[in-house]
BADO-9241 format. One line per field, with one value per residue (C-alpha): x, y, z; residue in three letters. Coordinates in Angstrom, 3 decimals. Example, Ala and Ser with C-alpha at 12.3 -4.5 7.8 and 13.67 -1.06 7.14 Angstrom:
2
east = [12.300 | 13.670] $
north = [-4.500 | -1.060] $
up = [7.800 | 7.140] $
tiba = [ALA | SER] $
end
This chain:
375
east = [-0.189 | 1.582 | 2.321 | 0.492 | 3.545 | 3.746 | 0.050 | 0.765 | 4.041 | 2.116 | -0.680 | 1.801 | 3.244 | -0.514 | -1.966 | 1.690 | 1.264 | -1.917 | -1.692 | 1.734 | -0.648 | -3.361 | -0.815 | 0.952 | -2.939 | -3.343 | -0.493 | -1.012 | -4.724 | -2.759 | -2.280 | -4.409 | -3.595 | -4.117 | -7.272 | -8.611 | -7.154 | -8.065 | -11.622 | -10.988 | -9.624 | -10.979 | -9.337 | -6.446 | -6.950 | -6.433 | -4.184 | -1.708 | -2.950 | -1.289 | 1.763 | 2.158 | 2.438 | 5.302 | 6.905 | 7.140 | 8.211 | 10.895 | 12.724 | 11.285 | 13.650 | 13.054 | 11.793 | 11.630 | 15.607 | 15.617 | 17.792 | 20.344 | 20.643 | 17.853 | 19.465 | 18.634 | 19.506 | 19.045 | 18.971 | 19.092 | 19.377 | 21.760 | 24.052 | 22.229 | 22.533 | 19.708 | 20.487 | 16.707 | 18.586 | 21.472 | 19.537 | 16.961 | 19.881 | 20.617 | 18.117 | 17.175 | 20.220 | 20.239 | 16.806 | 18.033 | 20.306 | 18.010 | 15.172 | 18.559 | 17.162 | 20.445 | 20.908 | 23.063 | 22.847 | 23.705 | 23.682 | 23.945 | 23.680 | 23.086 | 22.423 | 18.387 | 17.340 | 20.148 | 21.481 | 18.726 | 21.106 | 23.182 | 20.403 | 19.682 | 23.322 | 23.011 | 19.342 | 21.172 | 23.672 | 21.265 | 19.018 | 21.656 | 22.489 | 19.006 | 18.552 | 14.606 | 14.284 | 14.702 | 14.359 | 13.459 | 11.866 | 10.610 | 10.579 | 10.489 | 8.922 | 12.360 | 11.997 | 8.867 | 8.811 | 11.548 | 9.520 | 6.709 | 8.663 | 10.160 | 6.188 | 5.237 | 8.338 | 6.786 | 10.940 | 11.843 | 9.713 | 9.884 | 9.844 | 8.837 | 10.500 | 9.876 | 6.510 | 3.057 | 0.907 | -0.596 | -0.520 | -3.921 | -2.726 | -0.403 | -3.902 | -4.252 | -0.187 | 1.270 | 4.749 | 5.190 | 5.204 | 4.609 | 7.341 | 7.798 | 5.822 | 3.169 | 4.713 | 1.241 | 0.244 | 3.752 | 2.812 | -0.949 | 0.783 | 3.702 | 1.404 | -1.260 | 1.391 | 2.574 | -0.504 | -1.211 | 2.517 | 1.588 | -2.029 | -3.043 | -2.188 | 1.550 | 3.460 | 5.403 | 7.807 | 8.020 | 11.424 | 10.400 | 12.521 | 12.867 | 9.374 | 7.619 | 6.306 | 8.342 | 6.973 | 3.217 | 3.073 | 5.186 | 5.340 | 1.957 | -0.065 | 1.272 | -0.154 | -2.972 | -3.969 | -2.754 | -4.916 | -7.732 | -6.319 | -6.965 | -4.166 | -1.416 | -0.531 | 2.434 | 4.722 | 7.168 | 7.899 | 11.802 | 12.538 | 15.704 | 16.759 | 17.350 | 20.581 | 21.495 | 23.227 | 20.253 | 17.968 | 20.251 | 19.924 | 16.452 | 15.720 | 18.514 | 15.912 | 12.879 | 14.093 | 15.585 | 12.129 | 9.794 | 12.035 | 8.314 | 8.060 | 7.503 | 7.563 | 9.251 | 8.033 | 11.251 | 10.622 | 13.479 | 16.136 | 19.389 | 16.586 | 15.576 | 20.231 | 20.276 | 17.494 | 18.988 | 22.116 | 20.534 | 18.396 | 20.835 | 23.692 | 20.487 | 19.652 | 16.236 | 16.218 | 12.767 | 11.021 | 9.507 | 11.721 | 10.679 | 13.172 | 11.346 | 12.249 | 13.579 | 17.602 | 20.688 | 21.247 | 17.471 | 17.516 | 20.857 | 19.261 | 15.654 | 18.458 | 20.166 | 16.937 | 17.677 | 14.558 | 11.159 | 9.754 | 10.348 | 8.575 | 10.080 | 9.771 | 9.691 | 13.120 | 14.243 | 9.899 | 10.765 | 13.710 | 12.694 | 9.161 | 11.069 | 13.144 | 9.902 | 7.398 | 10.516 | 10.389 | 7.059 | 7.378 | 9.893 | 7.905 | 4.764 | 2.976 | 3.115 | -0.757 | -0.124 | 2.136 | 0.010 | 0.003 | 1.308 | 3.479 | 2.981 | 6.162 | 4.752 | 5.751 | 5.696 | 5.570 | 8.521 | 8.993 | 11.913 | 10.440 | 10.200 | 11.598 | 15.143 | 13.705 | 11.303 | 13.207 | 15.719 | 12.469 | 11.269 | 15.690 | 15.791 | 12.820 | 12.632 | 16.763 | 16.840 | 18.584 | 20.490 | 22.691 | 23.801 | 27.008 | 26.526 | 28.788 | 30.505 | 29.385] $
north = [-0.188 | 3.417 | 6.260 | 9.616 | 11.117 | 8.166 | 8.778 | 13.208 | 12.002 | 9.720 | 12.269 | 14.879 | 12.795 | 11.958 | 14.880 | 15.780 | 13.659 | 14.318 | 18.312 | 16.859 | 14.697 | 17.112 | 18.816 | 16.789 | 14.868 | 18.413 | 18.511 | 15.001 | 16.568 | 18.278 | 14.448 | 12.193 | 9.339 | 6.511 | 4.797 | 8.118 | 9.443 | 6.539 | 7.260 | 10.758 | 9.820 | 6.178 | 6.310 | 5.917 | 2.673 | 0.931 | 2.827 | 2.025 | -1.783 | -1.948 | -0.236 | -2.568 | -5.061 | -3.069 | -2.709 | -6.376 | -7.939 | -8.158 | -4.743 | -4.597 | -2.161 | 1.374 | 1.221 | 5.257 | 5.873 | 9.671 | 12.250 | 13.242 | 11.145 | 11.765 | 14.043 | 13.007 | 14.752 | 12.407 | 14.083 | 11.662 | 11.521 | 8.809 | 8.530 | 6.910 | 3.051 | 1.366 | 0.872 | 1.881 | 5.008 | 3.440 | -0.025 | 2.821 | 4.192 | 0.384 | -0.771 | 3.058 | 2.652 | -1.416 | -0.718 | 2.892 | 0.518 | -2.152 | -0.784 | 0.625 | 4.291 | 7.033 | 8.916 | 10.857 | 11.023 | 13.116 | 12.061 | 14.101 | 12.466 | 13.405 | 12.956 | 12.694 | 15.267 | 17.739 | 18.114 | 20.999 | 23.085 | 21.021 | 19.877 | 23.458 | 23.895 | 20.175 | 21.461 | 24.859 | 22.926 | 20.537 | 22.683 | 24.992 | 21.048 | 22.001 | 18.025 | 17.393 | 14.896 | 15.564 | 12.557 | 14.147 | 13.560 | 15.619 | 15.099 | 19.132 | 22.132 | 23.723 | 21.256 | 21.825 | 25.088 | 24.054 | 22.080 | 24.280 | 26.456 | 23.330 | 22.245 | 25.896 | 26.199 | 23.215 | 21.714 | 19.232 | 17.176 | 16.066 | 12.255 | 13.216 | 9.763 | 7.994 | 9.401 | 8.271 | 10.881 | 13.447 | 16.790 | 18.693 | 22.187 | 21.062 | 19.337 | 21.532 | 20.843 | 17.713 | 16.695 | 13.884 | 11.252 | 9.622 | 6.791 | 4.326 | 2.094 | 3.086 | 3.536 | 4.189 | 0.397 | -1.054 | 0.321 | -0.641 | -4.897 | -3.638 | -2.272 | -5.105 | -7.545 | -5.626 | -5.465 | -9.074 | -9.588 | -7.505 | -8.766 | -5.248 | -3.586 | -1.901 | 0.901 | 1.461 | 4.348 | 6.044 | 7.139 | 9.376 | 10.423 | 14.364 | 16.466 | 15.750 | 13.559 | 9.818 | 11.215 | 11.710 | 8.955 | 6.006 | 7.684 | 8.819 | 6.494 | 3.489 | 6.121 | 6.151 | 2.503 | 2.043 | 4.688 | 1.826 | 0.397 | 1.894 | 0.378 | 0.834 | 3.897 | 5.960 | 7.359 | 9.339 | 10.563 | 11.758 | 12.930 | 11.274 | 12.881 | 9.751 | 9.680 | 6.034 | 8.169 | 10.177 | 7.508 | 5.246 | 7.784 | 8.139 | 4.422 | 4.201 | 7.395 | 5.968 | 2.597 | 4.755 | 6.252 | 3.383 | 0.477 | -1.383 | -0.658 | -3.727 | -2.098 | 0.086 | 1.396 | 3.081 | 5.083 | 4.003 | 1.510 | 3.884 | 5.024 | 1.510 | -0.053 | 2.950 | 1.551 | -1.537 | -0.593 | 0.207 | -2.637 | -5.084 | -2.955 | -2.726 | -6.833 | -5.788 | -7.704 | -8.636 | -5.285 | -6.065 | -3.164 | -2.750 | -1.943 | -0.401 | -1.148 | -4.389 | -3.790 | -6.178 | -4.505 | -4.977 | -8.649 | -9.532 | -8.237 | -10.240 | -12.796 | -12.666 | -11.812 | -8.129 | -6.837 | -8.523 | -7.584 | -4.811 | -4.141 | -5.190 | -3.570 | -4.929 | -2.676 | -2.262 | -1.597 | 2.049 | 2.163 | 0.261 | 2.440 | 5.047 | 4.248 | 3.159 | 6.032 | 7.918 | 5.320 | 6.202 | 10.214 | 9.743 | 7.538 | 10.607 | 8.150 | 10.012 | 9.821 | 5.234 | 6.813 | 7.050 | 9.607 | 7.169 | 3.715 | 1.911 | -0.836 | -4.128 | -4.401 | -7.853 | -8.413 | -10.335 | -11.629 | -12.893 | -16.667 | -16.375 | -19.357 | -17.946 | -19.898 | -17.473 | -14.282 | -15.526 | -16.363 | -11.883 | -11.268 | -12.096 | -10.458 | -7.070 | -7.228 | -8.728 | -5.470 | -4.092 | -6.721 | -7.101 | -5.150 | -1.840 | -2.369 | 0.221 | 2.119] $
up = [0.424 | -0.796 | 1.741 | 1.648 | 0.109 | -2.687 | -2.988 | -3.872 | -5.683 | -8.284 | -8.287 | -9.533 | -11.949 | -14.022 | -13.184 | -15.698 | -18.084 | -18.664 | -19.971 | -21.665 | -23.345 | -23.829 | -25.573 | -27.831 | -28.824 | -30.426 | -32.544 | -33.720 | -34.837 | -37.249 | -39.294 | -41.220 | -40.473 | -43.324 | -43.097 | -42.533 | -45.611 | -47.804 | -46.184 | -47.692 | -51.062 | -51.618 | -55.153 | -53.222 | -52.163 | -55.485 | -56.758 | -53.457 | -53.833 | -57.468 | -56.345 | -53.494 | -56.019 | -58.228 | -54.730 | -54.786 | -57.564 | -59.467 | -61.012 | -64.835 | -66.488 | -67.402 | -70.928 | -72.235 | -70.501 | -69.384 | -71.810 | -68.586 | -65.278 | -63.503 | -59.409 | -56.107 | -52.900 | -49.868 | -46.470 | -43.859 | -40.017 | -40.228 | -37.802 | -35.385 | -34.367 | -36.175 | -39.725 | -41.129 | -42.446 | -44.408 | -45.593 | -47.352 | -49.210 | -50.130 | -50.904 | -52.812 | -55.126 | -55.239 | -57.158 | -59.051 | -60.613 | -61.133 | -63.353 | -65.477 | -64.819 | -64.823 | -62.048 | -60.074 | -55.821 | -53.141 | -49.942 | -46.872 | -42.820 | -39.797 | -35.656 | -34.908 | -32.932 | -31.633 | -35.924 | -36.860 | -37.816 | -39.673 | -41.805 | -42.568 | -44.287 | -46.151 | -47.532 | -48.896 | -50.469 | -52.242 | -53.559 | -54.744 | -56.468 | -58.244 | -57.882 | -59.701 | -56.727 | -53.068 | -50.136 | -46.363 | -43.342 | -40.651 | -36.949 | -35.475 | -35.966 | -38.058 | -40.676 | -41.395 | -42.333 | -44.804 | -46.227 | -46.549 | -48.294 | -50.655 | -51.954 | -51.992 | -54.671 | -56.122 | -56.757 | -56.349 | -55.798 | -52.475 | -50.824 | -46.842 | -46.029 | -42.164 | -42.119 | -43.492 | -42.333 | -45.063 | -42.850 | -42.867 | -43.800 | -46.512 | -48.396 | -51.275 | -51.815 | -50.712 | -51.246 | -54.329 | -51.977 | -48.152 | -47.680 | -44.410 | -41.801 | -39.879 | -36.413 | -34.684 | -36.209 | -35.278 | -31.604 | -31.255 | -32.273 | -29.371 | -26.250 | -27.114 | -26.765 | -23.741 | -21.928 | -21.766 | -20.320 | -17.503 | -17.304 | -17.629 | -14.312 | -12.991 | -13.152 | -16.989 | -18.461 | -20.628 | -23.273 | -26.129 | -28.689 | -29.294 | -29.298 | -32.304 | -35.696 | -33.779 | -30.203 | -31.070 | -33.342 | -31.572 | -28.047 | -27.209 | -29.568 | -26.885 | -24.042 | -25.303 | -25.495 | -21.812 | -20.299 | -21.550 | -18.492 | -15.077 | -13.580 | -15.861 | -14.609 | -16.313 | -13.419 | -15.099 | -19.532 | -20.634 | -23.956 | -24.679 | -28.285 | -28.908 | -26.485 | -25.141 | -22.183 | -21.854 | -21.952 | -19.821 | -17.114 | -17.117 | -16.835 | -14.083 | -12.357 | -12.619 | -10.765 | -7.734 | -7.003 | -9.157 | -8.172 | -9.052 | -12.455 | -14.291 | -18.453 | -20.146 | -23.645 | -25.743 | -28.983 | -31.017 | -30.925 | -29.216 | -26.802 | -25.752 | -26.182 | -23.449 | -21.234 | -21.504 | -20.342 | -16.819 | -16.831 | -17.477 | -14.365 | -11.866 | -12.342 | -13.567 | -16.937 | -15.301 | -16.973 | -20.224 | -22.883 | -26.662 | -29.513 | -32.547 | -36.416 | -35.627 | -37.482 | -36.839 | -33.258 | -32.192 | -33.310 | -31.578 | -28.493 | -28.756 | -29.800 | -26.269 | -24.045 | -23.468 | -25.540 | -24.808 | -28.220 | -31.184 | -34.923 | -37.081 | -40.545 | -44.287 | -43.916 | -47.796 | -49.235 | -48.521 | -50.856 | -54.052 | -53.549 | -53.930 | -57.097 | -58.650 | -57.815 | -59.188 | -62.489 | -63.142 | -62.434 | -65.010 | -67.504 | -67.084 | -65.774 | -61.935 | -61.557 | -60.563 | -57.549 | -54.434 | -52.077 | -49.256 | -49.448 | -45.544 | -46.265 | -44.373 | -40.635 | -38.215 | -34.608 | -32.874 | -28.853 | -27.422 | -27.878 | -31.276 | -33.390 | -34.975 | -38.682 | -38.694 | -37.869 | -40.650 | -43.127 | -41.594 | -42.582 | -45.458 | -47.164 | -44.908 | -46.201 | -49.751 | -51.096 | -48.572 | -47.533 | -51.212 | -51.651 | -53.918 | -57.671 | -57.773 | -61.359] $
tiba = [UNK | UNK | UNK | UNK | UNK | UNK | UNK | UNK | UNK | UNK | UNK | UNK | UNK | UNK | UNK | UNK | UNK | UNK | UNK | UNK | UNK | UNK | UNK | UNK | UNK | UNK | UNK | UNK | UNK | UNK | UNK | UNK | UNK | UNK | UNK | UNK | UNK | UNK | UNK | UNK | UNK | UNK | UNK | UNK | UNK | UNK | UNK | UNK | UNK | UNK | UNK | UNK | UNK | UNK | UNK | UNK | UNK | UNK | UNK | UNK | UNK | UNK | UNK | UNK | UNK | UNK | UNK | UNK | UNK | UNK | UNK | UNK | UNK | UNK | UNK | UNK | UNK | UNK | UNK | UNK | UNK | UNK | UNK | UNK | UNK | UNK | UNK | UNK | UNK | UNK | UNK | UNK | UNK | UNK | UNK | UNK | UNK | UNK | UNK | UNK | UNK | UNK | UNK | UNK | UNK | UNK | UNK | UNK | UNK | UNK | UNK | UNK | UNK | UNK | UNK | UNK | UNK | UNK | UNK | UNK | UNK | UNK | UNK | UNK | UNK | UNK | UNK | UNK | UNK | UNK | UNK | UNK | UNK | UNK | UNK | UNK | UNK | UNK | UNK | UNK | UNK | UNK | UNK | UNK | UNK | UNK | UNK | UNK | UNK | UNK | UNK | UNK | UNK | UNK | UNK | UNK | UNK | UNK | UNK | UNK | UNK | UNK | UNK | UNK | UNK | UNK | UNK | UNK | UNK | UNK | UNK | UNK | UNK | UNK | UNK | UNK | UNK | UNK | UNK | UNK | UNK | UNK | UNK | UNK | UNK | UNK | UNK | UNK | UNK | UNK | UNK | UNK | UNK | UNK | UNK | UNK | UNK | UNK | UNK | UNK | UNK | UNK | UNK | UNK | UNK | UNK | UNK | UNK | UNK | UNK | UNK | UNK | UNK | UNK | UNK | UNK | UNK | UNK | UNK | UNK | UNK | UNK | UNK | UNK | UNK | UNK | UNK | UNK | UNK | UNK | UNK | UNK | UNK | UNK | UNK | UNK | UNK | UNK | UNK | UNK | UNK | UNK | UNK | UNK | UNK | UNK | UNK | UNK | UNK | UNK | UNK | UNK | UNK | UNK | UNK | UNK | UNK | UNK | UNK | UNK | UNK | UNK | UNK | UNK | UNK | UNK | UNK | UNK | UNK | UNK | UNK | UNK | UNK | UNK | UNK | UNK | UNK | UNK | UNK | UNK | UNK | UNK | UNK | UNK | UNK | UNK | UNK | UNK | UNK | UNK | UNK | UNK | UNK | UNK | UNK | UNK | UNK | UNK | UNK | UNK | UNK | UNK | UNK | UNK | UNK | UNK | UNK | UNK | UNK | UNK | UNK | UNK | UNK | UNK | UNK | UNK | UNK | UNK | UNK | UNK | UNK | UNK | UNK | UNK | UNK | UNK | UNK | UNK | UNK | UNK | UNK | UNK | UNK | UNK | UNK | UNK | UNK | UNK | UNK | UNK | UNK | UNK | UNK | UNK | UNK | UNK | UNK | UNK | UNK | UNK | UNK | UNK | UNK | UNK | UNK | UNK | UNK | UNK | UNK | UNK | UNK | UNK | UNK | UNK | UNK | UNK | UNK | UNK | UNK | UNK | UNK | UNK | UNK | UNK | UNK] $
end
């Protein structure tokens, strides 16, 4: 039974969490979820299904080669443990070569969250090169303002990666393509599994990414799923900026104040690995911990019983989707490119059979595990 001071402390945390959640939910309403978008644009379902078949099928060389190589600039927050961005780039180039589309590519890498100024410099450099297509992402407000200016210009054609929820305020002028994996869908799969493991009761820690898109779509989705169960209580929440050390420190701090927590929800790979380090150091691997994305680092820890569950993106689908979208556009068939491509995503837990995991790895990394031949 809680002492009075403990109840007061928990009440403060709950009230603060509700205040923060209401602000984040308001921001999340700026986005249109996939199902809602399709209901507003029912013609998109046929386009999306047909395009998904192209992505899954073997490459077909382009029939009308452009007069000059297509220029593509890629700006990725790829300097992190998650191999999602690296694999996306490798699978993208593999498919471009397989469809025999002549191209020139400039890639720019940065750290997530902390390198927004660098990303602005990289964007300026990329635009000075005058690319035909720009692959970018969205997580923090300054990026959103940059993107709005590009959409207003109309060129280069913008591919927004790791985003599958169109923005309400861009409905009149959308990017060329939203591509990635549904953060909310993946999070709901894990929430259902984790809640069953704790019998729908107990305390948990929320480790957000940085304030912005990923935290809203992953962390806030998890919080909403958990809020349906009155005996599950969030006792602390931290923004980590996707930094391992911050996740490690936040986990130790929470364990000190709430040693009886039953689970931790981590919003990204680096966040999960930072929390895992703290759990190992504290000999608390009894606490449920998730990954997000199912890259090599997470699969290793899943196999070693460090992580309990993750969702695995069929990673190379989004690199292939970008290449095929550009191909169709170059063939003047942009009407066959959907507004959103959301790749398949699968739940994996620590008890999964190795044969099942290997089969998914072969599918997910079918191109990115192959070296790219020098042109």
